[in-house]
N, C-alpha and C positions, 0 to 999 in steps of 0.2 A: 265306549267301547273300543274303540281302534289301537287306539296306541298300546290295547298288551296284541295286537293280533299284524299291522300294518308291519311288524319287522318279519317277522313267523311265516305267517301266510305265504312268502317271497319262496319259501325254499320248500314249499309243499309243492306236488304234480298236479296241472291244472286242471285235473277234474275232481282233481281232492278236497272234493266243495268242505263236507265236514270238519279234515282237520285246518283247514287255512282258517274257520274260526274258531278251533278246538273243543268241537263238542262231542268231544270225546270222552270214552271209559276207559283206563290206560294206556293211555297214552294211543287207538285205535279207533276211528269214527268208531258213533253208534251206528247201531243195526238200523236196518229200515223199519219195521216195526213199530221201537222207539218218535222214530221223528213223524208216524204215522200217526202216536199217540199227540205227538205236541197239537199240532195241523191241528187235531177234531178238536183240543181243551180251542186252540187261542180264536178258530172258526165257530163254536160252542159257547165261549165266554163271549166274543164280540158281538153274538148274535149275526154273524154275516149274512150279507143278502145281494144277490143277485146286483139289486139298483149299489148297492152302499160300495164306495171310494173307499179305498185303505190310505192312511198313512203310518209307513214302517219306519218308526224310528232310529240308527240305529243298526239299519238294515244287514250289516253286513258284508256279504258275496253275494249273496241279492237271492243264497237258497230253500231258506225259509222261505223268503219273501214269494218266491214264484206259487213255490208250493200253496199257499196262503190266499193269493191273489184271483186262485183258484176257484172261490169259495165263493166271490162277489165280483162288483163290476173291473177291480182295477185295479191301479192304485202311484204311488211315489213309496221310495223308499233313500233315504239319505241316511249317509257314513262317511264320517270322516276320513275313513283310508281310500289314498288313492288306488291303490296297490287291489282291495275291494272291492275298491267299486269299478272300476275298467272290469273286471270277472262278470262280474253284475251285466254292467255295457255294455260286454263280450257275449254272454250265453244266456240269460234271463234278458236284456232287453226288449218289447216287444209295444212300441208307440202305438199311436197314444195310449195305449190305453193300460201299457204297464211301465213303467220307467224306473229308471235312478240316475240319483248326480250328489255328487262330490261336496259336501256340509262337514262344519261342527254343530251338530242339531241343536247350539245353544243359539249359533247367531240364525242359521234356519227357521225357528219357532217365531225368532223378533220380523224376520225380514220376508215369509213365505208373504206374493204379492198377491196372491187368491187363497188365502186360509179357508173360504165358504168352503171351497169344494169336496172337499173331504166328512164326510159323513160317521167316521172312525178311526183311531190311533190304535200305536201297537208302538211298544216299546219293550221287545224278548230277550232276559239274560245281557241287558247292560244299563240297568239302572244301577246299579250296587256299584258303578265307577263311577257313580256323580259324586259328589260330594253335597252336604247340607243345601247348601246357597245354593248348589245348582242345578237341584232338584226344585227346591220351593224357581228358583225361574222356569225355566222347566215346564211343569204344572202352569203354573200361572197367564204364559201368554198364552200354551195353551186353551184358557180355559178362559181366555176374555179375545184374543183372537180367533182363534177355531174353533167361531159360534154351532154349527152345528156336525160338530163331532158330541154323538150321542154315548156312546162306552170308549175309554181308553180304557185298555188293559195294560200292566205293566206283570208280565209274564219272568217265572222263575226268580225267582229272590227268594237269596240265599236270607232264610230265619235265625234270629238269634236266639230264638228258644232251643232251637234246632240244632244250637254248635256242634254236642256233643256226642248227635250219630257221626259229625264229619270229622272231631280233631281229635287224634287218635294220642292215649299217650305219648309226653317227647315230641308230637309235632307242633301240639299249638304253644304261636306268641303270643303273649302279652300282646294287647294291645292291635292287634292284625284287625283282628272283628272292623275296627272304626276304619281303617286304610284304604278312600278307595285307588291308592294304583297299589293293593297286593294283586292275588293270582283269581281270590272270588270280590274282591273291592268290599264294601257297609255292608257290612249281618248285619237286617231290622227288627226288628217285630213287627206282631201284627200292629198291636198295639200301638206303634213308632208312627209307620206306614199309613195309619188311621187320620190321629195325629197330625201328618205332611199335606196328606191331602188334604184333610180339613182347610188346614188353612189356606191354600190356596185357592176352595173353593168347590172340592170334589169332595162324594163320598163313597167310601170303599166297600169290597167284601169281599168276601177270597174265598179259593178255593185249590183246592189239592189237588194236585194230581193219580190218576190210577197204582197201587202198590209196584206192577212189574215200571214202573218212569223208574228208570236207574237212580235217579237225585231226589227222589221222593220222602225219601223223609227226611229230609233240609230247605225243603224248599219250594215254594209257597205260589201262587195266583195275584194278582190283586187285580181287582174289578173295580173302574173308576165310573163314574156319571157324574152330570155334572149334582152341586146339592142346588138346593132355593136360595134363590138373589132375595 
């Protein structure tokens, strides 16, 4: 995700946390009520408890992670962007419970020295910027190395079956839905996510945000649990 934001985030004000990660509508940061909807949905989907330790992959500047960590015992956020991680460390890090590190997430999931410390995992708003091979690599590493992760939420996914609710006539460029480097990344259907997850040892179920959520018409969340051996 970070290559979309690392160049633009530095042009935002230091406390324009949602602008830094392009969590915006019409170029303006989303209002607090929208953030509250996201945090509530993540906490419910992951069934977060005070004794959970959360891994947040592609955490951006930590502003959203900070709110979600408040529903559990803390955790670790990782992101590729040096600029965004600098913000996370400066404004949201509270060690040892809540920490942030700069990593390419694919390197991280393969190299984390103590993967057993995490009980839940999250990738919110970034999965679509990974191609299928990268997605499979990440999901397989999480399944094979992070043995204590009970639930993984892949959130805010652009729904391939709802593209017509986003693209207007004259705006759609054929093939953009399959480009991980496009503004929204790859659009995948629930069926595609089910097959992708299953091939990596996960069972997927899905949820939708309430209608008042700004992207409810064309995005969904995937909740993954380890499938039986």
